[in-house]
N, C-alpha and C positions, 0 to 999 in steps of 0.2 A: 464523556467524560472523565475515568476515574485516577485516583493514585494509584502505581503501581507496586507492592509492597515488596518485590525483590528488588530495586535499586532505586539510589536516591537521583533528586532530578529526574524522575519516566514516569508516563503517564502513558496508562493503556486506552488506544481510544475502538470504536463498535464499528463500521457503514454497513448498510444495506448496499448489494449492489443485485443487477438482472445477476440470473444461472447461466446464462452463457458467460458474461464477465467473471462471473466468479470462477467459472470452468477451467475458463482459459487462464486465467492469473494460477489454478492450480497445477492448471499442466505444464506449464513454463517455468512455476517453482520446483515442481517432478521433476524434470528434465532438470536442469540443474543442479539437482539432491538437495536442493533446499525446502522449510518449512514455506507455505503461503508468508504465514505474518513475515520471516526473516526475506523473502524475496519483494514483498510489498516494501517494507523497511529500506533495503536496498535501492530500490529504483522508483521511493520519494526524496528519499535522501538523497543520491546521484541528481534529480532534477533540479531540488532546492537549491544546490550545491551553486548547479547551473548557472543561476541566474536571472535563466529565460522564461518569459513571461508563459501564461496558457492563455487561449484567448479561448471564452466559449462563445457558442452560435445557439443562438435557439433553432429547434428542428420544426422544417415546415413540412 
């Protein structure tokens, strides 16, 4: 994580993910005429604001 020089109280994060997941995010963002970064920010913010817990399970 690094400090973002663009605005106060902001940070830039980078994540690695499978190509399939990245392609799907890009496709969905494009369909809404958003950058992938903005789309990810919107969906993550909505999830965090919802207060819902994320359940993680190991793949078998």
